[in-house]
N, C-alpha and C positions, 0 to 999 in steps of 0.2 A: 199681326202682320200676316197677310195672306201669301199662299204659294203663287207664284207668277209662271206664265207660260214659258216653255223651253224655247229660248233663242236659237236661231239658225246662222249658219254661215251665209256670206254673200259672195258668189264666186262667178265670174264671168257673166254678169248680169242676172243671176238667179239666186233666190233664196233657197238653202238646201241643208239637209243634215250633214253631219261629218261622215265620212267613210265608215261604213259599219254601224251607223247611228250612235257613235260614241258621244257620251255627254260627260259633263263635270259638275259638281255642285257649286252653287253660288250661295255663300253665307253673308247674312247681313250682321255687321258689326253692332248695330243697335241693339240685338237681342241675343246674339251668338247662335243663331239658328239657321238652318238651310232654309232658303225661301224659294228656290228653284234651281233649274239647270241651264246650262248653255252648250252648244254644240262644241265638241272637243276635237279639234283639227288634227289630222294625222300628217305624216310626212308627204304622203301622197296629195293631200288636200293643199298643202303648201305649194307643192310643185304644180298643181293645176292652176293655182292663182297666179304664180309667177309667170307661167306660160301665157295665161289670159292677158295680163298686164303687159308683157313683152309684145304679144301679137297686136293688142289695141294701140300700142305705141308705134309699132313698125308698119302696120299694114291698114291703119285707118287715118282719116285727116284729124283726128282729135288734136295732134300737136300744132296743126297749122291753120285750123279753122277757128278762129277767135270768135265770131258771132255764134257758132255752134256752142262753144263752151259757155259763152255768157248766158245763153238761153237755158242750157242744160243746169247752170248752177241756180239760176233764178227758179227753176221748177223744183230743183232739190231743196233749196231754202224754204220754199212754200210747203213742200211736203212735210219737212222737219217742224216747221210751224203748226201745220194742221195736226200732227201727231204727238206733239210734245206733252199734252196733258194726259194722253194715253200711257206714256212711258214715265211720267214723273215719279210715280210711287216706286217703280222698279229701280230708277236710277238713285232716288234717295235710299232705297233699301241696301243696294249693293255698296254704295260709297259711305253711308252714314251721315251724309250731309242733312242739314235741317231744311224744312219747307223754305224758309227764306233763302238759303244758300241756293236751292234749286231754281228760284227765280232769279238768281245772279249768275255766277259763273259756272254752276253745275248744270245749267240747260238752257235757260232763255236767252241770257246775254250772248253766248257764243254764237247762237243761231242768228240773232240780231246782227253781230259783227260781220257775218258773211256779205251783208250789203256794202261794206266798206271795201272788201276785197273785189267785188264785182265792179264797183265805181272806179277803183283804182286801175283794174286791168283794162277797162275801157279807154283810159286815157294814157295808158303807158307807152313810152317811146320805144317801139320794137325795132326801129331803124334809125341810124344817125349817120349823116353825111359829114365826112371830114374834109370835104373839098378836093382839090387837085393838088398834087405833089410831084416834083420831079427829082427827088433824093438820088435815085439810082438811074437818072438819065432817061426814065421813061414817064412821060406825063400820065399820071394815073388818078383816077377819081376812086376815093376809098369810102366804102360803106361799112359801118359796125352794125352786125345784126344781133339780136337777142333771140335765142332758141330754146325750147324746152330741153332739160337736161336728160330726160329719160324716164326709166322705171324708177318709182321711189319705194322704199321699204320704210314705213313709218311705224316705229315701235314706242309705244306710249305707256306712261305710268298709271298708277291707281288713285292719285291724290285729287287731281282736278281733270278727270278724264274727258268729258265733254269738251272743255275749253281746248285741251291740248289736241284732242283728235281733230277738232275743226281746224285749229290754227295750222296744223300740219297738212291735212288732206285737201282741204278747200284751196289754200294757196297753191299747193303743188298742182292740182287740177287746173286752176286758173292760168298757170304758167304753161299748160299744155303737156304735162307730165301725166303718167298713169301710176296708180298707187296700190299698194298692198299694205292695209292696216292691221297690225298686230297689237291688240291691247293687253294690259296686265291680266292675269287670271282673276284677280280680286274684284275686277270691274269690266266684265265682258259687255254687259248689256248697253252702255253708252255707245259702244261701236257697233252692237247689233241694231240699235235703234237707227243709226245712220245708214246701215245696209238696207234696213226695211223701207226707209224713206227714199233711198236710192232706186229701189225697184218700183215703187209707187211713181216716181218723178220720171221713170223710163230713161235712166241714164244708159248712154251706150255700153254695150257688153265689154267687160274687161277693164274699162278704164278705172273702176275702183272695185276693191276686193277687201272683205272683212274675214279674217281669221281668228276666231276665238279659240283658246286652248287653256287646259288646266296645267300645262307644262310651262313653267316660268322661262325656260332657256331654249329648249330644242327648236321650236319654230322660228324664233328670232335669229338663232345661230345659222339655221339654214338659209334664211333670207339674206343675211349678211354676207355669207360665203358665196352665194350664187352669183355667177358672172353676167347673168341676165339682168341683174339689178344694178342700176347706175348710181343710186344716191341712197344713203341711209340717214333718216331723221330720227333721232333718239332723244327722249327726255327720260332722265332717271337719275340713279346714283353715279357718283364719280368712278367708282370701282367698276361697274358695268361699262360705263362709257369707255374706259381704257380697254377693257376685253374686246369692245365692239371696234375700236381703231385698230386693234391688233389683227382681229378676224377680217377685217376689210382690207388690210394691207396687201394681200396677194392679188387682189383684182384692181387695185388702186381706185376703188370707188370713192366718190366724194362723201364725206362724213359731216353731218351737222350734230353737235352735242349740246344739250342743254341740261346741266348738271347740278351739284349740290351748291349749297350756300351757308354761309354762317354770318350773315349780315349784320352790321352795327347801326344803331340809331344813336347819333351823337347829340346830346343835350348840352348846348353851350350855357356859359354862366349866366347870360342875359335872358334866357328863356323864361317865359311866364309859367309858373306852376299854379295849378296842376295840369292846365292844358296841354303843356309840352309833353307830359308823361302818358297821355292817353294812348299813345301809339304802343305803349309796353304791352298792353293787353291785346294787341294784334297777334301775339302767339297763340291765342285761343281761337282764332279764326280757323275753322275746320279742324280744330284740336291740334293746331300748330303743323299741319301737314301741308306746307307751302314752302318751295324752296327759297322764295324771295322774302319771307318774312323776315323781320329783324328781331333775331333771338339774342342779340348782345345789346344791352342798354348801356351806353357810356355816360356817366354822370360826373359834373366837377366835384372834385373832393370836398370843396367847400360847402357843398349843397347836398352831399350824399345821403347823410341820416334823414333829412326832409324827404328827399325823393324816395327812399325805401319806404318810409312809413307811408306816404301817399300811394305807393304801388301796392303795398300790403292790402290797404282798404280796397283798392280796385279789384285785385285778383280774388279777395274774399267775397266780394259781391258779384261776381261774374256768374250770370245764369247759365245753366246748361242742363241737359237730361230729357228735353222734350223734343222728340225727332219731329213733330208736326208743328213746331213754333214758327211764326213769322216774325219773331223778335231775336231770337237766339242765333248766334254764329257758330257756337261750339257744339259739335257731336262727338262721336266715339272715334278712337283710333280705328283704322281700317280692318285689322285683323288681330288675332291672338299673338302672331309673331311681333307685330309692330307694338302692341300693348305691352308685351314682355320686354321688348327693347327699351321702350321709354322708361319703365320702372326701373330697368336695370341702370341706365344712365342717372335716374334721380339718386339711386344708391351709390353710384360712383360719385356723383357731386358731393355727397354727405362725406364719403371716405376721402375726398381730396381736401376736405376743410372748409368747403363752402358753407355758408350759414343758411339753412332751410328757413324761409321767412313765411311762406304761404303754401298749402297744398302738400305734394309730396307723396300722394297715396293713390291707390285704385279708388275710384269714385262709385259710391253705390247710388243706382238710379231705379227707378220703377220698371224699366225695360230690361234691366240688366245690361249686357253689353259691354264693350271695351272701353269705358270711360275712364280717364285719368283726371284727377283734379288740376285745375290751373295751379301751376307751380312757379314759385319766385325764389331764386338764389340770390343772396347778397354776399358781400365780401369775397368776391370772385377774382381770381387772378387770370389774366388772359392765357397763361400757359396751361391751364387746367384743362383737362378733356372735355368738360362741359362747356368750356369757352371756344374750343377749337373744332369739335367734331359735331357734326349735323345730327340732332337728336330727332327731329321730325315729330315733335310732340308739344303739348302747351307748356313749355318750359322756358322761362326768361332768365338770363343770368345779368346781374347788375355790377359793372366794373367802374371803378373810380379813375379819374385822370386829373392831371395838374393845370394843363393850359390847352390851347388849340392844337399846338404842335403834337402834345402827348397824345390828345385824342385822335389825331390823324395816324399817328404811329400805331397805335392800339388797333385801330379799324383796320388798318392795312397788314397788320401782323396775323395773317390768315393764309392758308392755301387757297382759299375761296375768294371769289370776287364778283358776286352776283349782284348784290344790291345794297341799299343803305339809305339813311335818312340823317338829315340835321334839323335841329330846333333852335331857332334864334329870334330874338325881337328885331334882329337887323338882317333883312333878307340878303344884302349884299355880303355881309360877313358869312351868312350861311352858305351863299353860292360859292364864295371864295374856298371854304372848307370842303364843299361838295366836289369841286374840281381837282382836289387832291386825293380824293378817295378812289383807289383803283378798282372800280366796280362798273358794271354794265349800266346800272340805273341807280338814281338817287331821288329821293323825294324831300323836298325842303318844306318844313311846317306842315300845315294842312292841306297838302297836295297829293295828286296821284298821277304817276307817269303812265299808268296801265292804259292801253287803248289799242283797238286794232290797227291804228296808224303808227304806233309807236314801236320801234324795234326793242326786242328784249333779248337779253343774253348776257354772258359774263366774261370775266377776264380770269386769267390763270386756271385753276382747276374746276372752275364753274363752267367750263365749256369752250365751244368753238362755234363761230358763227351767230347768227340772230334769227330770231322767229318773230314774225308779224312785222307791219310796217313795210316800206319799200325794200329795206335791207333783207327782211325775211323772205320777201317774194323773189329777190334776186338769188337766194340760195338754190332756187329750183331752175335757174337758167344758165346756158352756156353763151359764150360770147364769141362770135364769128366775124372776122375782118375779110371783106371781099375787095378785090381791086378791079376797076374797068379802065380800058383804053380811053384816054381823054386828049383833046386838043391842048397844045401848050398854053400855059396860062398867059 
């Protein structure tokens, strides 16, 4: 794997090094080696980016000139499409995604999804007429206006960085906001790629800024606390989300949080095996590093042994270890810290009394790197830590249930409420169960809710607000009601 060029910050319309030329190393989880450097933003760089975004919002027509925004986003999408192949290997190297996955959510698909946002914003109802009312004795025509919410601080994680970066940044810009993007230190290049494409596209200065940093906390904390920032859009762990809410409270800024999950896939007793169990190996998607993956599989007690035997064969047959594969969905864990964390959880599962059916160890591959075997636990009680806590690795726990009511009870017995799934030969029965699951998304049988037009987010400690879809767009808007004098109706 070659060394890649050092990436730059993008601040106030210019690509540039960090203050003092500071950089930090980028390690590839595929081989656990340093493969390049990224600009390491200082507090001064953060301050300059916030000032640029504030100035672009307050002193330019970006928030009010819809045709200008649409044209700029089209140019930017084209620039990303033109440059994607030049950055593909870099983005694969930093995240550990396979080549197949780079053609999906890790690069190509998010760029394609920008088209939906552009089309939506062209049709959006920015003004609504409520008509004339005389409630207070004054005939008044009332208008409801939708306006950009202001300067947005977008703080993004390392698991599917390109998709999450695009979902936040493009939507906020389409709404008329200006944005400072602060990606995770593990995956700076997906954000740097967007900055380079923004310069090529000639985006107006200050509307979009990229701050890469080797510091996991300080730049984000600075953005959250700054009164010049109006909105924080964060995706990451529930623990960090709570700290962001606390840090944002003194300035009462709007906070969107997309947090953790421990989602359940319910296999009803009429589901057809083995097809209904195929979703179980979904925990191997990008090595289980997805907040919405269904990591608890709920199986009727009457079919439990049959299900575990089928799943065992599936997990033992799951291919992995070739980062250049156009067939494999599983890569390594993103870092040594995450690798150790997943292996610790596997040991916890054994100590809690769960039965290890498949995997359970570090995986040896030709490249080395932070691979963990696809791991399957049976005889799991929903109160165990491996059933309650987000592992973020290729680990599935299988839990028995007695009837539909018991399955719903177990699925909802979680502090999280992000996603879920239901498998049944009867779609109406599955829909009835899905409506009882307290989560933001549910997939029934072989279906997928994910799309640029579909709102995504969770209940309970899985977060606040929604990303993508119309609801996600409205996270970046304010509502203003204006009255005008009118003739009596």
